[in-house]
C-alpha distance (Angstrom), angle and dihedral (degrees) to the residues before:
residue distance angle dihedral
M1 . . .
K2 3.81 . .
D3 3.77 121.0 .
T4 3.82 106.5 -114.0
P5 3.80 114.1 -147.8
T6 3.79 117.1 -135.8
A7 3.77 131.6 -154.5
T8 3.77 114.0 -129.5
S9 3.78 122.4 -172.0
H10 3.77 113.1 -118.0
E11 3.80 89.7 -121.0
G12 3.81 92.1 62.8
H13 3.79 96.6 -101.5
A14 3.78 131.0 143.1
S15 3.79 121.1 -40.6
Q16 3.76 126.8 -132.6
S17 3.77 131.4 -164.2
L18 3.78 118.9 -106.9
G19 3.81 90.9 -164.5
N20 3.79 122.2 -131.6
A21 3.78 124.1 -15.0
G22 3.82 92.0 -99.1
Q23 3.79 91.0 55.8
A24 3.81 91.1 48.3
A25 3.81 89.6 50.9
R26 3.82 90.4 53.9
L27 3.80 93.0 54.5
Q28 3.75 108.6 109.8
P29 3.79 124.5 -166.5
V30 3.78 117.1 -112.7
P31 3.82 110.9 -131.4
A32 3.78 116.3 -127.2
A33 3.79 113.8 -98.8
P34 3.80 113.2 -102.5
S35 3.79 114.9 -107.4
D36 3.78 128.6 -140.2
S37 3.81 91.0 -154.8
E38 3.76 128.2 89.0
P39 3.81 115.8 -87.4
A40 3.79 114.4 -93.9
V41 3.79 118.5 -101.3
G42 3.79 108.4 -69.7
E43 3.80 91.3 10.0
S44 3.75 118.4 128.0
S45 3.79 120.2 -139.7
V46 3.83 87.2 -147.9
Q47 3.80 113.2 97.1
R48 3.80 113.7 -128.5
T49 3.77 118.6 -144.5
F50 3.77 130.8 -172.8
T51 3.77 136.5 177.2
F52 3.78 126.8 -134.3
T53 3.77 135.0 177.9
S54 3.79 111.8 -115.0
A55 3.80 111.0 -123.6
V56 3.82 86.4 -153.4
T57 3.81 101.5 52.5
G58 3.81 104.2 11.8
E59 3.81 88.5 -127.9
S60 3.77 125.2 132.6
V61 3.82 111.4 -110.5
T62 3.81 125.9 -167.4
V63 3.80 117.3 -148.9
T64 3.79 130.3 -169.8
C65 3.81 113.3 -145.8
M66 3.77 120.0 -130.5
P67 3.82 110.0 -102.2
G68 3.80 110.7 -83.4
C69 3.83 96.2 19.9
T70 3.81 110.6 159.0
V71 3.82 97.7 -171.5
D72 3.80 114.5 121.1
H73 3.82 101.0 -133.2
K74 3.83 95.1 -171.4
A75 3.81 92.1 106.5
D76 3.83 89.5 50.7
S77 3.81 89.4 52.1
N78 3.81 96.6 44.7
T79 3.81 100.0 55.5
P80 3.80 135.1 30.3
T81 3.79 105.4 -83.4
H82 3.77 132.4 -163.9
P83 3.82 108.2 -119.0
H84 3.83 92.1 -127.4
D85 3.82 88.5 61.1
I86 3.81 91.3 63.6
Y87 3.79 113.2 97.8
C88 3.79 139.5 151.6
N89 3.78 124.2 -140.2
I90 3.79 139.0 -172.2
P91 3.79 110.1 -168.7
G92 3.78 116.1 -134.5
T93 3.74 130.6 -166.1
A94 3.77 118.8 -53.1
G95 3.77 113.4 -146.9
E96 3.77 123.1 -163.8
L97 3.77 130.4 -151.5
P98 3.82 121.2 -164.8
L99 3.80 108.1 -140.0
Y100 3.79 138.5 -178.1
G101 3.77 124.2 -161.6
P102 3.78 142.5 48.7
L103 3.82 95.5 -16.4
C104 3.81 89.7 61.5
T105 3.79 125.3 87.5
T106 3.81 93.4 -158.2
R107 3.79 132.1 52.7
G108 3.81 92.4 -114.1
P109 3.76 130.7 66.6
E110 3.79 118.0 -69.9
D111 3.78 127.8 -158.4
F112 3.79 114.3 -121.2
R113 3.79 124.8 -170.4
F114 3.79 104.8 -110.2
L115 3.81 129.5 -170.3
S116 3.78 92.6 -15.8
W117 3.79 117.9 160.4
Q118 3.78 143.7 -166.6
I119 3.79 136.8 -179.5
Q120 3.79 115.3 -125.0
S121 3.77 141.1 176.1
H122 3.80 128.0 -167.7
P123 3.83 101.6 -164.3
F124 3.83 95.5 -169.4
S125 3.80 98.8 40.6
A126 3.79 117.4 137.6
R127 3.82 86.1 -131.2
P128 3.83 108.6 74.9
A129 3.84 91.8 -151.9
E130 3.83 89.6 63.1
R131 3.80 91.8 55.0
L132 3.81 90.4 67.6
P133 3.82 118.4 66.4
F134 3.81 113.0 -83.7
V135 3.81 136.9 172.3
A136 3.79 124.4 -112.4
I137 3.81 114.9 -162.1
E138 3.78 118.2 -159.8
A139 3.80 99.9 -147.7
I140 3.80 91.7 -170.8
D141 3.82 131.6 -21.2
E142 3.81 107.1 -30.9
H143 3.82 95.6 -21.3
Y144 3.79 107.0 117.7
I145 3.77 141.3 -168.7
E146 3.79 99.6 -156.9
Y147 3.78 145.7 -178.1
L148 3.79 94.0 33.5
E149 3.78 113.4 171.1
P150 3.84 117.6 -162.1
D151 3.83 98.4 -87.1
T152 3.80 93.9 46.9
L153 3.81 91.4 45.6
Q154 3.82 88.9 52.8
M155 3.81 89.3 51.7
I156 3.83 90.8 50.1
I157 3.82 90.5 49.8
G158 3.83 89.8 52.2
R159 3.80 91.7 49.0
L160 3.80 91.7 47.4
Q161 3.81 90.1 50.3
K162 3.82 90.1 53.0
R163 3.81 90.2 48.7
V164 3.83 90.7 49.0
D165 3.82 89.3 51.3
S166 3.81 88.7 49.8
L167 3.82 90.8 49.0
R168 3.82 89.5 51.7
E169 3.82 87.6 55.0
A170 3.81 89.6 48.6
H171 3.81 90.0 50.4
A172 3.81 92.9 51.9
Q173 3.79 91.2 46.3
L174 3.82 91.4 47.5
V175 3.82 91.7 51.8
N176 3.83 90.4 50.4
V177 3.81 94.5 45.3
R178 3.82 93.2 47.7
T179 3.80 91.6 48.2
A180 3.80 91.3 49.4
Y181 3.81 91.8 45.1
V182 3.80 94.9 48.9
N183 3.81 90.1 49.1
L184 3.83 93.7 54.4
P185 3.83 108.8 114.9
E186 3.82 92.0 -127.5
V187 3.86 92.5 53.3
A188 3.81 97.3 39.3
A189 3.81 92.1 56.2
């Protein structure tokens, strides 16, 4: 029985089979689509390329990073690397939310990553959609909404906006209910 390589996300998420070694060798990275817009802050318009030795085939493979990638690919270039271990990343903002309660391991408030995001690309993924840049949103500490292409991300943004509007309604209602409750003669006494 042949050993079947698997692709595992670098965040410890689900694995997927790449098939046999010949199939993995045929996987080609999909270059990022050119953009008519200005590069993002800190993003270089110069495409970075690097070469690594495939741990599957032993062949030398040249990869072009997605624009703005901040991953240092020296380690990939210096040792034989499995193609599914190659990824590009652009870090986004990392929000924090101080919480109390059952999610916490201490009695005080703990900071949880909240609605953080990053742009990634896995150029040798068995799933073609992962080869193109996509957004991964960390909803809260290590719970992700991943592989969001532009249209799906826009849908998520719309849904989040509706939920934020609903939370604003909940806030106003909570303020009114608490005020009314505190002013009850039985509670005020």
